[in-house]
N, C-alpha and C positions, 0 to 999 in steps of 0.2 A: 504494500500500500504506500502510495506516495503522499506525503504530507504537504499541504499547500500553504504557502506563506501569504498572509493577508496584508497587502500593501495598498489598500484602497485609498488611503490618504495621500500616498505619494503621487507626484506628477511624473516622475521618472523612475524607471525600473533598471536595476543592475542585472546584466546578463553575464554570467561567469562561466567560462569554459574550464571544466575541472581538469581536462587533459593538459592544457598549456598554462593554466593559471591566468590567462588574459581575460579582461572583461571590458564591457562598454555599457553606456547608458542608453536606454530605449524609452521613448515616449509611449510605446504600445500602439502607435499609429501606423508603423510600417512593419513589414515582415522581419523576423529575426535575422534572416540571411542578409537582407539589405543593410541593416544596422551593423552587422559584423563586417561586411565588406567595406562599408564607408568609413569604418574605424580601423581599417588596416589588418583585420583578422582574416587569414587565408583559409576560410572554410571551403570544403569541396562543394561544387555545384555544377549543374549542366545547363538545362534549358531555362531555369528561373521562372517557369510557368506552371509548375506542379505536375509535369508529365513524366520526367525521367527518373525521379526518386533518388538522385545522387546526394541530395542534401538532407536525407533522413538522419536524425540524431535522437539519442535517448535524453529525455527530460528527466533529470535525476530528482529535481525538486522545483516546484513552482507551477503557476497556472498560465495556460495559453489558450488561444482560441483561433478558429478559422472564420473568415467572413461568411462562408456558406457551409456546405456539407464537408465532411472529412474527405480529402482528395482520395480518389479511387486507387491511387498507387500505394496507399497505406493499407496493409492487410489487417484483418481482425486480430491476428496474433501480435502484430506490431502495435496496434492500439492498446492491447492488453499489457504489452511491455513498456507502455508510455513513450513510444517513439512518435516523433513529430516530423512533418515536412517543413523545414525551416524557411523555404522560400514562400510559404503560404501562411504560416502561423504567426500570430502576434502575441507579444508578452502581455499578460494581464496581472503579473506580479514580478518580483525578482525571480530570475530563472537560473538554475544550476544545471548545466548541460554537459554532455560528453561528445566532443568532436575532435577527430584527428586532423589537425591543420596541415596544410601543404607548404612545406618550407620553400619549395621551388618557386612559388608564386610571390615570395616576400618582396622581391625587387621589381615586380611587374606592376606598372601603374595603369589603371584604366583611365583612358583619356577620350575626350570628345573633340574631334578635329575635322575641319573641312577637307574634302578631297575632290579631285576632278576625274571624270571618266576619260581615261586615256585611250582605251581600246575596247571594242565589243566584237567578239568572235563567236560565230555559231559553230559548235563542235560536232553537233549532229542535229537531228530533227527536233529535239526537245531539251538540249543542254546548251547553255551559253556561257562563255568565258568573259568575265569583265575584269579589266585591268584598271585599278584606281591609282591615281598619283597624289601623294601628299605634297602640299606646296612647300617651296623653299628648301631649306636644309633639314626639315623635319623627317623623322622616320618613326614607325610604330614598333616599339619593343614588345615582342610576344614570344611564346613558346610554340614550337611546331605542333600543330594539332588544334590550337585554340580557335575560337570564333570571334566575330564582331557583330554589332548591330548596325545595319545599313539604314540610314534615315533619309526620308524625302518628305517634304512638307505636306504632300497630298495623301500620304499613307501612314499607317502604323509602322513603327520600326520593325525590321525583320532580321532574324539571326542567320548569318551565313558563315560557314567555316572558311578560314584562310587556307588557300590551296598552294601557297608557295612557302618555301623555307625562310626562316628569319635570317636575313643576311645584312641587316642594317640598311636596307634599301628603302626608298620612298615609294615603291610600287607594291601594291597589294592585289593578289589574284583571287577571284571568287569563281566558283562553278555553280550556276543557277539552273535548276531544272524547272521547266514550264509545268505549272499545275493548271488543270483544266479551268477551274473557277478561281484561280489565284489572282487577285487584283494586282498585287505588286509584281508578281512574276510575269503576268501578261503585259504590264506596263514596260517592264525591262525588255521583254522580247520584241514588242511592237512599237514602242514610242521612245524609249531611252536613247539619247543621242550622245555621241562623243563630245567632250568638253563641258557636259553638264556638271554642275557643282552639287555634290551631295555631302552628307556628313557621316562619319563613322564614329561609333563608340566601342571601345574595346582596348585590349583583348579581354576575353571572358572564357570561363569554363576550365575544367580540370582534366580535359582530354589532351594530354601532351606526352611526349617521349620522356620516359624515366631513364636519364642518361647514366645514372650511377650503376645500373644493372649491366651484366655481361651475358644474360640469358639470350638464347635465340628467340626471335620474335615471329609470331604468326599474325599477319594483318588480314582482317576480314572486312571487306568493303562491300556495301550494297548500293548500287546506283551512284549518285553523286557523293556518297560517303567516301568515294575515292579521293575527293578533294583534300581533306585533312590528312588522309593516309599518304597522299602524294607529298604533302609538306613534310611529314615525318621522314619518309624515305629520302627525300632530297636533302634533308638535314643530316641524316646518317651518312650519306655520300659525301657531303661537304666537310664533315669532321673526320673523314677517313675511318669510319667505324669498322671494327672487325666482326661485328655481330652478324649472324646469319639471319636473313629475312625470308619468310615464305608469305607471298602476297596472293590471297584468294579474292578475286573480284567477281561478285555475282550480279548479273543483269538478266533481262528477259531474253533478248535476241542479240545476235552478233553486232548489229548496228548500234546497240546501246553501249558497246565498249568504245567510248568516245575519245580515248587517248591511246597512242601507240607507245607511250613512255614505259609502261611496265615491261613490254617485250624488249625495248631497248636497254632498260636496266639489266634485265636477265642476261642479255647477250654480252653486255660489257663486264658484268661482275659475277663471278662464280658464287658469291655470297648471297645473291638475290635470285629467288625462284618465283616464277609467276604461273598461277593456275587460274585461267578464266573459267567461269561456271555459268552456263545458260539455263534458265528455268523453262524457257519456251523455245528451245532450239529446233531448227528445221533438220531435215534428213541429211543435209550435207555437212553438218557440224560433227567434227571428229573428236572434240574435247569433252570435258566434264559436263554432266547434265544434272538438273535438279536444284535443290536449295544449296546455297554456298556453304552454310555451316555443316551440312551433311558431308560435303567433300572433305572438309577439314577432319571430321570425325572418322571418316574412312582411312585417311592418310596417317593419322596420329592416334595410336591406341593409348599412349600414356603421355599426358601433357604436364606432368609434375615438374619438369625442368624447363618449361617455356613461359614466356609472357604472351598474352593475346591482346591485341588492340582491335576493337570492333566498332565500325561506324556505318550507320545507315538507318533504315526504318526500324522503329522500336520492336516490331514483331521479329525481325531478323536478329537484332541485338539480344533480345530476350532468349530466343532459341539458341543462339550461339553461347550465351552465358550458361544456360542449362546444360547443353551438350558438353561444353568444355569442363565444367565442374564435375560432371559425371565421369569424365575421363582423366581425372586426377589433377586438373589445374587448381592451384591455390587461388582462393577468392581475391587475395591481395595482388595477384598478378593478372587480373582481368580488368582492362581499361576500356571504357566505351563512351560513345557519343550517339544517343538515339535521336534522330532527326524528328523534330516536333510535328512536321507537316502531316504525319500519319494520323495524328489526333485531330487535325483541323481540316476543314474542307476549304478554308479560305486562302491558304498559302503554304509555302515551301521553305525549307532551309537549304 
């Protein structure tokens, strides 16, 4: 039983992370995660919209509430264990919580800066590449795999993964998939012009390469989930990493493999292996068929000595997580970014 602290008379609540000993003050008007990030605490998170579940944490003591129903990503067992989704819950008393903070993010500053659309390239029938240029001598410091929010005055901000490695450049690459009823992605495909001025806010998210490890890496990408995977592999190449990488890229049809880079990487480096997987292949396809995570499960019976990075639709990421853990992968060695668009009919990441 969790005892609750009655702080009704207080206008500000203290939120203390028992793991790190760090704390911050909250008015209770904004989600706990927002308060933590704005006060420099590096809490893990993903979508910030209540879908991915990465910011779940145990509330050891204190009262909290959600604006509406308890988010569906929180299970009944987790509710019983007094777990909360920090991006959605708000403090209603002092809170004593347990969160493993991410040291790698300590020096990464989230910034809001203008940028110009430098190039627009159609990579196939429904994926577009946008190259954004940050003005002057500025550059965006980020970790390979992170995302940013793209802002336009006529639309709600949308999250897009950064698809190029961080090399202190003022150029940012995004891969955007056209969503049938997506207002922003339809604007990008049909109306966005080069030289347009937009804003970006970032970097964000805890999907990034863990450089301290020497374990071989299995990359599982679904659709445009290839974007942040591309950034991570490019980064590994740029730092002359000795780690072995197995890249599995799952799409529907061969035309959806919108980049030749994976094949080029595999040809140039014996440390990189590439396996494309088609879920709706025609009769001429000679490669792997079915769901991408199933190909990984067939090829690796014991994953205890690997790290897995999975990025794409939530259903793919969830299936990959389940399969990998069942085949010996340690939970702490599974890193993921579940693209939010699978939960929303209005737009895409």
